[in-house]
matplotlib code that plots the C-alpha trace (Angstrom):
import matplotlib.pyplot as plt

x = [110.4, 108.8, 105.0, 104.5, 103.3, 103.3, 103.1, 104.7, 103.9, 106.6, 105.7, 108.3, 108.8, 112.6, 113.8, 116.8, 114.5, 112.4, 115.4, 117.0, 113.8, 113.5, 117.0, 116.3, 113.0, 113.1, 115.8, 113.6, 111.0, 108.5, 106.5, 107.6, 105.4, 106.4, 104.5, 106.1, 103.5, 100.2, 97.7, 99.6, 99.9, 96.1, 95.6, 98.1, 96.9, 93.3, 94.6, 97.2, 95.7, 99.3, 100.0, 102.1, 102.4, 105.8, 104.8, 107.3, 106.1, 107.6, 106.2, 105.1, 101.5, 99.8, 102.0, 102.1, 99.7, 96.8, 97.6, 97.2, 93.9, 92.5, 93.4, 91.8, 88.7, 88.2, 86.6, 88.4, 91.8, 91.1, 92.6, 95.8, 99.0, 100.6, 104.3, 105.5, 109.1, 110.4, 113.4, 111.0, 111.5, 109.9, 106.8, 104.4, 105.2, 104.6, 101.4, 100.1, 100.9, 99.0, 96.1, 96.1, 96.0, 99.6, 100.3, 104.1, 107.1, 110.5, 113.0, 115.5, 118.2, 116.8, 118.6, 118.4, 118.2, 115.6, 113.5, 113.5, 112.5, 109.7, 108.3, 108.3, 106.3, 103.7, 103.1, 102.5, 100.1, 98.3, 98.1, 96.7, 94.1, 93.2, 92.8, 90.7, 88.4, 88.1, 87.4, 84.6, 83.2, 83.2, 81.5, 78.7, 78.4, 78.2, 75.5, 73.6, 73.7, 72.5, 69.6, 68.8, 68.8, 66.6, 64.1, 64.0, 63.5, 60.7, 59.1, 59.0, 57.3, 54.9, 54.0, 53.4, 51.2, 49.1, 48.6, 47.8, 45.7, 45.3, 48.9, 49.5, 52.1, 53.5, 56.8, 57.4, 56.3, 58.6, 61.6, 62.0, 61.4, 63.7, 66.4, 66.0, 66.2, 69.4, 71.1, 70.3, 71.9, 75.1, 74.6, 76.1, 77.6, 76.9, 75.2, 72.7, 72.0, 71.5, 69.2, 67.2, 66.9, 66.0, 63.2, 61.9, 61.8, 60.8, 57.6, 58.7, 58.3, 54.5, 54.7, 55.1, 52.0, 49.0, 46.1, 43.6, 45.7, 47.2, 43.8, 41.6, 39.2, 38.6, 40.9, 43.6, 43.6, 46.6, 47.6, 47.2, 49.4, 52.1, 52.2, 51.9, 55.0, 57.0, 57.3, 60.5, 62.0, 60.8, 62.6, 65.7, 65.7, 65.1, 67.4, 70.4, 71.7, 71.6, 75.1, 73.9, 71.0, 72.9, 73.6, 70.0, 68.4, 68.6, 65.4, 63.2, 64.4, 64.2, 61.9, 59.3, 61.7, 61.1, 63.5, 62.0, 62.5, 58.8, 58.9, 59.4, 60.6, 63.6, 62.7, 65.8, 66.4, 68.0, 71.0, 70.9, 68.5, 70.5, 70.6, 69.0, 65.9, 65.8, 65.9, 63.1, 60.7, 59.2, 58.9, 57.1, 54.5, 54.1, 53.2, 51.0, 49.0, 48.8, 47.1, 43.5, 42.5, 39.3, 38.9, 40.0, 40.6, 44.1, 45.3, 45.9, 49.6, 49.8, 48.1, 50.5, 53.6, 52.3, 52.0, 55.6, 56.9, 54.9, 56.5, 60.0, 62.0, 59.5, 58.6, 61.1, 64.9, 64.8, 67.6, 65.6, 62.4, 64.3, 65.8, 62.6, 60.7, 63.4, 63.3, 59.5, 59.6, 62.0]
y = [98.9, 101.2, 101.9, 105.7, 107.6, 104.7, 106.3, 105.1, 106.4, 105.9, 106.1, 106.3, 108.6, 108.5, 111.1, 108.9, 105.9, 108.0, 109.3, 105.9, 104.4, 107.6, 107.5, 103.8, 104.5, 108.0, 107.1, 104.4, 106.8, 106.5, 109.4, 109.2, 110.7, 110.7, 110.7, 111.1, 109.4, 107.4, 110.3, 111.9, 108.6, 108.1, 111.7, 111.2, 107.8, 109.3, 112.1, 110.5, 106.9, 105.5, 102.2, 100.9, 102.0, 101.2, 101.2, 101.3, 99.3, 100.9, 104.4, 106.6, 107.1, 105.2, 102.4, 100.7, 97.8, 100.4, 102.5, 99.3, 98.3, 101.8, 101.6, 98.3, 99.6, 102.5, 101.0, 103.6, 102.4, 98.7, 97.3, 99.4, 97.1, 97.6, 96.4, 96.7, 97.7, 96.4, 95.2, 92.8, 89.3, 87.2, 85.1, 86.8, 90.3, 88.9, 87.4, 90.6, 92.3, 89.8, 90.0, 93.9, 93.4, 93.6, 92.1, 91.6, 92.3, 94.0, 93.3, 96.1, 96.6, 96.1, 95.1, 97.7, 95.5, 93.3, 96.5, 97.7, 94.3, 93.9, 97.5, 96.7, 93.5, 95.2, 98.3, 96.2, 93.9, 96.9, 98.9, 95.8, 95.5, 99.1, 98.8, 95.8, 97.6, 100.5, 98.2, 96.6, 100.0, 101.0, 97.6, 98.3, 101.9, 100.5, 98.0, 100.8, 102.8, 100.1, 99.5, 103.2, 103.1, 100.0, 101.5, 104.7, 102.6, 100.7, 103.9, 105.2, 102.1, 102.2, 105.7, 104.5, 101.6, 103.9, 106.2, 103.4, 100.7, 99.1, 97.9, 97.6, 95.0, 94.7, 96.2, 94.0, 90.8, 91.2, 91.5, 87.9, 86.8, 89.2, 88.0, 84.3, 85.2, 87.4, 84.6, 82.1, 84.5, 84.6, 88.1, 88.3, 90.8, 94.4, 93.8, 91.8, 94.6, 97.1, 94.5, 94.0, 97.8, 98.5, 96.0, 97.5, 101.1, 100.1, 102.0, 104.8, 107.3, 106.8, 109.2, 111.9, 111.2, 113.1, 111.3, 112.0, 109.9, 107.2, 106.5, 106.9, 104.0, 104.0, 104.0, 106.8, 109.1, 109.6, 112.7, 110.9, 107.9, 110.3, 111.6, 108.1, 107.0, 109.8, 107.7, 106.0, 109.4, 110.8, 107.6, 108.3, 112.0, 111.3, 108.4, 109.1, 112.1, 110.0, 108.2, 104.8, 104.5, 105.6, 102.0, 100.9, 103.0, 100.6, 98.9, 101.9, 103.7, 100.8, 98.1, 99.3, 99.0, 96.1, 93.8, 94.9, 98.6, 99.4, 100.2, 103.4, 105.9, 105.8, 103.0, 100.9, 97.7, 94.4, 94.6, 98.4, 97.7, 97.2, 93.5, 94.2, 95.6, 92.8, 90.1, 92.1, 92.8, 89.2, 89.3, 92.5, 91.2, 88.0, 89.6, 92.2, 89.4, 87.2, 89.8, 90.8, 94.1, 96.0, 95.6, 91.9, 88.9, 87.5, 85.1, 81.4, 80.4, 78.5, 81.3, 83.9, 81.7, 81.2, 84.9, 85.6, 82.8, 84.1, 87.6, 86.2, 88.2, 90.8, 92.3, 90.2, 89.3, 85.5, 84.6, 86.2, 84.3, 81.1, 81.7, 82.9, 79.7, 77.6, 79.3, 79.2, 75.3, 74.7]
z = [139.5, 142.1, 141.5, 141.0, 144.0, 146.5, 149.9, 153.1, 156.5, 159.1, 162.7, 165.3, 168.3, 167.8, 165.2, 164.2, 163.6, 161.3, 159.6, 159.0, 157.4, 155.3, 154.0, 152.8, 151.0, 149.7, 147.2, 145.8, 144.7, 147.4, 148.9, 152.6, 155.3, 159.2, 162.4, 165.9, 168.1, 168.0, 167.6, 164.7, 163.0, 163.0, 161.7, 158.9, 158.0, 157.6, 155.5, 153.3, 153.0, 152.7, 150.7, 153.8, 157.4, 159.2, 162.7, 165.7, 168.6, 171.6, 171.8, 174.9, 175.4, 172.5, 171.6, 168.3, 169.3, 170.2, 166.8, 164.9, 166.7, 166.0, 162.3, 162.0, 163.8, 161.0, 158.0, 155.7, 157.1, 158.0, 154.8, 155.1, 155.3, 158.6, 159.3, 162.9, 163.2, 166.5, 168.4, 170.2, 168.8, 171.4, 170.6, 172.9, 171.3, 167.9, 168.9, 170.5, 167.1, 165.1, 167.4, 167.0, 163.4, 162.0, 158.8, 159.3, 161.3, 160.6, 163.4, 164.3, 163.4, 159.8, 156.5, 153.9, 151.0, 152.5, 153.6, 150.0, 148.6, 151.0, 150.4, 146.6, 147.1, 149.6, 147.5, 144.4, 146.2, 147.7, 144.4, 142.7, 145.5, 145.1, 141.4, 141.9, 144.3, 141.8, 139.0, 141.0, 142.0, 138.3, 137.3, 139.9, 138.7, 135.1, 136.1, 138.1, 134.9, 132.6, 135.0, 134.8, 131.0, 130.8, 133.3, 131.2, 127.9, 129.5, 130.8, 127.2, 125.9, 128.7, 127.7, 124.1, 125.3, 127.6, 124.5, 122.0, 123.6, 120.5, 120.3, 124.0, 124.9, 121.2, 122.0, 125.0, 123.2, 120.2, 122.2, 123.1, 119.7, 118.2, 120.6, 119.7, 116.0, 116.7, 118.6, 115.8, 113.4, 115.6, 116.9, 120.5, 123.0, 122.7, 119.3, 121.0, 123.6, 120.7, 119.1, 122.2, 122.6, 119.1, 119.1, 122.3, 120.9, 117.4, 117.5, 119.8, 116.8, 117.0, 120.1, 117.5, 115.6, 116.3, 118.2, 115.5, 113.2, 115.6, 117.3, 114.3, 114.1, 110.4, 107.4, 107.1, 104.2, 101.9, 103.7, 107.2, 105.9, 104.9, 108.5, 110.0, 107.8, 109.5, 112.8, 111.8, 111.1, 114.4, 116.1, 114.3, 115.1, 119.0, 119.4, 117.2, 119.3, 122.5, 122.8, 124.2, 121.9, 118.8, 117.8, 118.5, 115.7, 112.8, 113.9, 114.8, 111.7, 109.2, 110.2, 107.7, 104.9, 102.3, 100.6, 97.4, 97.9, 98.4, 102.1, 104.0, 105.1, 102.5, 100.1, 101.0, 99.0, 99.9, 101.9, 102.0, 104.9, 108.1, 109.3, 112.7, 110.8, 108.3, 111.1, 113.0, 110.2, 110.2, 114.1, 113.9, 111.5, 113.2, 116.3, 114.7, 112.7, 115.7, 118.0, 118.1, 116.7, 116.7, 112.9, 112.8, 114.9, 115.4, 112.5, 113.3, 113.6, 110.3, 108.2, 109.8, 108.8, 105.3, 104.9, 106.1, 103.8, 100.9, 101.8, 101.3, 98.5, 98.6, 102.0, 103.7, 103.3, 102.3, 104.6, 107.3, 106.7, 106.4, 109.8, 111.3, 110.2, 111.6, 115.0, 114.9, 114.3, 117.1]

ax = plt.figure().add_subplot(projection="3d")
ax.plot(x, y, z, "-o")
ax.set_aspect("equal")
plt.show()
């Protein structure tokens, strides 16, 4: 089967030679182009980027060897398959062609069946190479896009840290432990990426809370708590319209929900709370209690673990607490 749109450039100063090759290949479904001399061959090779060049050796002016050398010296054309079509069958002529960069030789007079078979093989291999190169380019572009995404998320978190010095570094710290817990729960692949991003952005909604409330040194009033409790909603409203972050919103939106239904912003209960948020909840509390605050010193490790264990079935999913304690005791 011929690959669609495979282009073959036939280079021969003899019109009969060009016609003979065209008659063999055009019925096979190839797009066939012609060049009558070396300069025209170089121009058409650059314009058409053919899958194969069938290159006559003995041409006036610029012979096939020189054409091949010039193709190989152009980085855009260097990987183009070149077959020299020649009546010269001596060893010296073939070595000269190899040195010029020819991939193979076809002897005149050529066998029509052999010619078609070799073109099928070469065009398939060349198309595979081009597809592989395109795949590599797409992978590189994807990696660059992912790096850009990660830099953007880190910038947002840094903006939150600069605004709220009290919790500076909290978002970055919880990521590693959240990933350890997710892996222990069997989460992998894209779901693990979403878990990481969700953990990193879990408090991003606080950017929508006024400074007078977020940075207030004393206790919040009831009305101020109502506003503070809106920060998961802000996170959902900001992140869910962004396609690559849509799957990360479970943690920013739901990490303050509680297993017994007394959390916020929606009062979800039990397994109504997304798994990522249930796993993240003890991680968030752990880091918060283990960090110094202006109004209290960091809790000791054992006291914090006891607090989380006591919250099993109330604040936290019992299965998440069990897994958290196992990870922390490793």
